[in-house]
C-alpha positions in Angstrom: 69.2 -75.8 145.8 67.4 -72.6 145.9 66.0 -73.5 149.1 62.5 -72.2 147.8 60.3 -72.3 151.0 57.3 -74.1 151.1 53.6 -72.8 151.2 52.4 -69.4 149.9 54.2 -66.0 149.8 51.3 -64.8 152.3 52.0 -67.8 154.4 55.6 -67.2 154.8 57.4 -66.0 158.1 59.2 -63.1 158.2 62.3 -64.8 158.4 62.0 -66.4 154.8 61.2 -63.0 152.9 64.0 -61.0 154.4 65.9 -64.0 153.6 65.0 -63.7 149.9 65.3 -60.1 149.9 68.9 -60.6 151.2 70.6 -62.4 148.6 72.6 -60.3 146.2 71.3 -56.8 147.5 72.5 -53.4 147.0 74.6 -52.2 149.7 76.9 -49.1 150.2 76.7 -46.9 147.0 79.8 -46.7 145.1 78.9 -43.7 143.0 82.8 -41.9 142.8 83.2 -38.8 144.6 84.5 -37.5 140.8 85.3 -39.7 137.2 88.5 -39.3 136.1 90.5 -36.3 134.3 87.3 -34.2 135.7 84.8 -35.8 133.7 81.2 -35.2 134.7 79.2 -38.8 133.4 80.8 -42.3 132.7 79.7 -43.8 130.0 79.7 -47.6 129.7 78.6 -48.8 126.2 78.1 -52.8 126.2 77.0 -55.5 122.9 76.3 -58.7 124.0 77.5 -61.1 121.5 75.1 -63.6 121.4 75.4 -64.4 117.9 73.8 -68.1 117.1 73.6 -68.9 120.4 69.5 -67.9 121.2 68.3 -70.7 119.1 70.7 -73.3 120.2 70.3 -72.5 124.0 66.6 -73.2 123.1 67.3 -76.8 121.2 66.3 -74.9 118.1 67.7 -75.6 114.7 65.9 -73.7 112.3 68.4 -72.2 110.1 66.2 -69.3 109.7 66.8 -68.3 113.4 70.0 -68.7 113.2 70.9 -67.0 110.4 69.2 -63.9 112.7 72.0 -64.4 115.0 74.5 -64.8 112.2 73.6 -61.6 111.3 75.6 -60.6 114.6 79.2 -61.6 113.4 78.9 -61.1 109.5 77.3 -57.8 109.7 76.5 -56.0 112.9 80.3 -56.4 114.4 82.3 -54.9 111.3 79.8 -51.6 112.0 80.1 -51.5 115.5 83.8 -52.0 115.5 84.4 -49.7 112.7 82.4 -46.8 114.6 84.0 -47.2 118.2 87.4 -47.0 116.1 86.4 -43.9 114.3 85.2 -42.5 117.6 88.0 -43.8 119.9 85.9 -45.4 122.4 86.4 -48.4 124.5 83.3 -50.6 125.0 82.7 -54.2 126.7 81.2 -57.1 124.8 79.8 -60.1 126.7 80.1 -63.6 124.7 78.4 -66.8 125.2 81.3 -69.3 125.1 79.8 -71.1 122.3 79.9 -67.4 120.6 83.4 -67.2 121.4 84.6 -70.8 120.0 82.3 -70.5 116.6 83.9 -66.9 116.0 87.5 -67.0 118.0 88.7 -64.7 115.4 86.3 -62.1 116.1 86.8 -62.3 119.6 90.4 -61.9 119.6 89.8 -59.3 117.3 88.0 -57.5 119.8 90.6 -57.7 122.4 93.3 -56.8 120.5 91.4 -53.3 119.4 91.2 -52.4 123.4 87.9 -53.3 124.0 87.0 -56.1 127.4 85.4 -59.5 127.0 83.4 -60.8 129.7 81.3 -63.5 130.4 78.0 -64.1 129.0 76.9 -67.7 130.0 78.0 -71.1 128.1 75.1 -71.2 125.1 73.1 -68.4 126.7 71.3 -71.0 129.5 68.9 -69.2 131.9 70.7 -69.9 135.2 67.6 -70.2 137.0 66.9 -73.2 135.5 70.0 -75.0 136.6 71.3 -76.9 139.9 73.9 -75.1 141.4 76.5 -77.3 140.3 75.7 -77.1 136.6 75.9 -73.3 136.8 78.6 -73.1 138.3 81.0 -75.8 135.6 79.3 -73.5 132.8 80.3 -70.5 134.2 84.0 -71.5 135.1 84.5 -73.3 131.6 83.1 -70.3 130.0 85.9 -68.0 131.8 88.3 -70.4 131.3 87.2 -70.7 127.1 87.2 -66.8 126.9 90.7 -65.9 128.6 92.1 -68.5 125.9 90.4 -67.5 123.1 91.1 -63.8 123.7 94.3 -63.9 125.8 92.8 -61.3 128.4 92.1 -61.6 131.9 88.3 -62.0 132.4 87.3 -59.5 135.6 83.8 -59.1 134.5 80.1 -61.6 134.0 77.0 -60.6 132.8 74.1 -63.9 133.0 72.5 -64.5 130.2 69.5 -62.7 129.7 70.3 -60.9 133.0 69.0 -64.5 134.6 70.5 -64.3 138.0 70.2 -67.0 140.3 70.3 -67.7 144.1 73.6 -69.6 143.4 75.2 -67.1 140.9 76.7 -64.5 143.5 78.5 -67.5 145.3 80.0 -68.7 142.2 80.8 -65.4 141.0 82.6 -64.8 144.7 84.5 -67.9 144.0 85.6 -66.8 140.7 86.8 -63.9 142.3 85.2 -61.4 139.7 85.5 -57.7 139.9 82.3 -57.2 139.3 78.7 -58.2 137.7 76.0 -56.4 135.5 72.7 -58.1 135.6 71.1 -56.6 138.7 69.3 -53.2 138.7 68.8 -51.9 142.4 70.3 -48.2 141.2 71.4 -46.2 138.3 74.9 -46.0 139.8 77.2 -48.8 140.8 77.0 -49.9 143.9 78.3 -53.2 145.9 76.9 -56.6 146.3 75.8 -57.8 149.8 74.8 -61.2 151.1 72.5 -60.9 153.7 73.8 -57.8 155.0 77.6 -59.0 154.2 79.5 -57.2 152.0 80.8 -59.1 149.3 83.5 -56.6 147.4 81.4 -57.2 144.7 80.8 -54.3 142.4 77.5 -54.7 140.8 76.9 -52.2 137.4 73.3 -52.1 137.1 71.7 -52.4 133.3 68.1 -51.7 132.8 65.6 -53.0 130.5 65.1 -49.0 129.6 68.6 -49.1 127.8 68.7 -52.2 126.2 68.1 -52.3 122.5 66.5 -56.0 122.0 63.1 -54.9 124.1 62.5 -52.5 121.4 63.5 -54.4 118.3 63.3 -58.1 119.1 61.3 -60.4 116.8 60.3 -63.7 117.1 57.7 -64.6 114.0 56.1 -67.7 115.6 55.6 -65.9 119.4 53.8 -63.3 117.9 56.6 -60.6 118.9 56.9 -57.5 116.7 59.3 -54.6 116.6 57.3 -51.6 117.7 59.1 -49.0 118.4 61.1 -46.5 116.0 64.7 -46.4 115.9 63.7 -42.5 116.4 62.1 -43.3 119.9 64.2 -45.6 120.8 67.2 -42.7 120.5 64.8 -40.4 122.5 64.6 -42.7 125.0 68.4 -43.6 125.0 69.1 -39.7 125.1 67.0 -39.1 128.0 68.9 -41.5 130.0 72.0 -40.3 129.3 70.9 -36.8 129.6 69.5 -37.5 133.4 72.9 -39.4 133.9 75.3 -36.4 133.1 72.6 -33.8 134.8 73.1 -36.4 138.2 77.3 -36.6 137.2 76.8 -40.7 137.5 76.7 -43.4 135.1 75.1 -43.9 131.3 75.3 -48.2 130.6 73.7 -49.1 127.9 73.5 -52.7 126.5 73.7 -53.7 122.8 73.2 -56.6 120.7 75.1 -57.0 117.5 72.5 -58.9 115.6 69.7 -55.9 116.6 71.7 -52.6 117.0 73.6 -53.4 113.8 70.9 -52.8 111.1 71.4 -50.4 108.5 68.1 -48.5 110.4 69.6 -48.7 113.7 73.4 -48.1 113.6 72.7 -44.3 113.1 71.1 -43.7 115.8 73.7 -45.3 117.6 76.2 -42.6 116.0 74.1 -39.5 116.8 73.8 -41.0 120.8 77.4 -40.8 120.6 77.8 -37.4 118.8 75.2 -36.6 121.2 77.7 -37.6 124.2 80.7 -36.1 122.9 78.6 -32.5 122.0 77.9 -32.1 125.8 81.1 -33.0 126.9 82.6 -34.2 130.1 82.1 -37.8 129.1 84.4 -40.7 130.0 84.1 -43.2 127.9 85.6 -46.6 129.6 85.1 -50.2 129.7 82.8 -51.8 132.5 85.7 -52.9 133.9 87.5 -49.6 133.9 84.3 -48.0 135.3 84.2 -50.9 138.1 87.7 -50.3 139.1 87.2 -47.0 139.5 84.3 -46.9 141.6 85.6 -49.0 143.7 88.6 -47.3 144.7 87.0 -43.7 145.0 83.6 -44.8 146.2 82.3 -41.3 147.9 80.4 -43.4 150.9 
């Protein structure tokens, strides 16, 4: 149960709105005193491998919509994996369990290449629409499926669509995960608190600014069209990285194989990586590596 309060928000007593904002709140900063080997900036590249699950989540059996997701494993993932191998960069891949079950060889290959596998729901469901027990069951089952297929321990989660319910933090704590990457309270890592209580869970905050989907998504019957050219997205991503580099912080980028993986879009990622390497002082790492480092080397 969400415990949604009665009455209109303007009628809530102070205890109610303090309780609401106290859930999964940004606690102490975990920005470290230094990055490994004297690096100036940590770079966390991530890919949400949704594949066919977005239409499946919606009960949409349209072969056209499903084919859009299928582009990810057929074309997007091979291009992404080739680029990461060529640049010797580790990344984090977040899989809905159904995606992993549909493409187990891909998951095993990604893990074998040294990339991280993380939880990303069962079938890209929205956690805020689920009863607590359903969310808990799906999250635990998702972890078990990913661990079995990949053969590696699963230590992190990114909720589908960053849809973090009032129950999600309790479930993450029960699972004993190292980190979450769904909330947006800072630029750099921080510890999640629950009603003022430190939880020990590291938050690696994403942001819609640093997500390819918001610029490139296409839904034919929702009147949603891509409105930003790749050059403009590259400009935005580059500015976000340059800011992180100047502040000696973390640059976390979220992408999707069926979105970034197209011929006109992969070059922007290639140029961004070239820019980061030319600037120098970058530690390219998985989310799990960065979360563990921040936990162990926080300045505060």
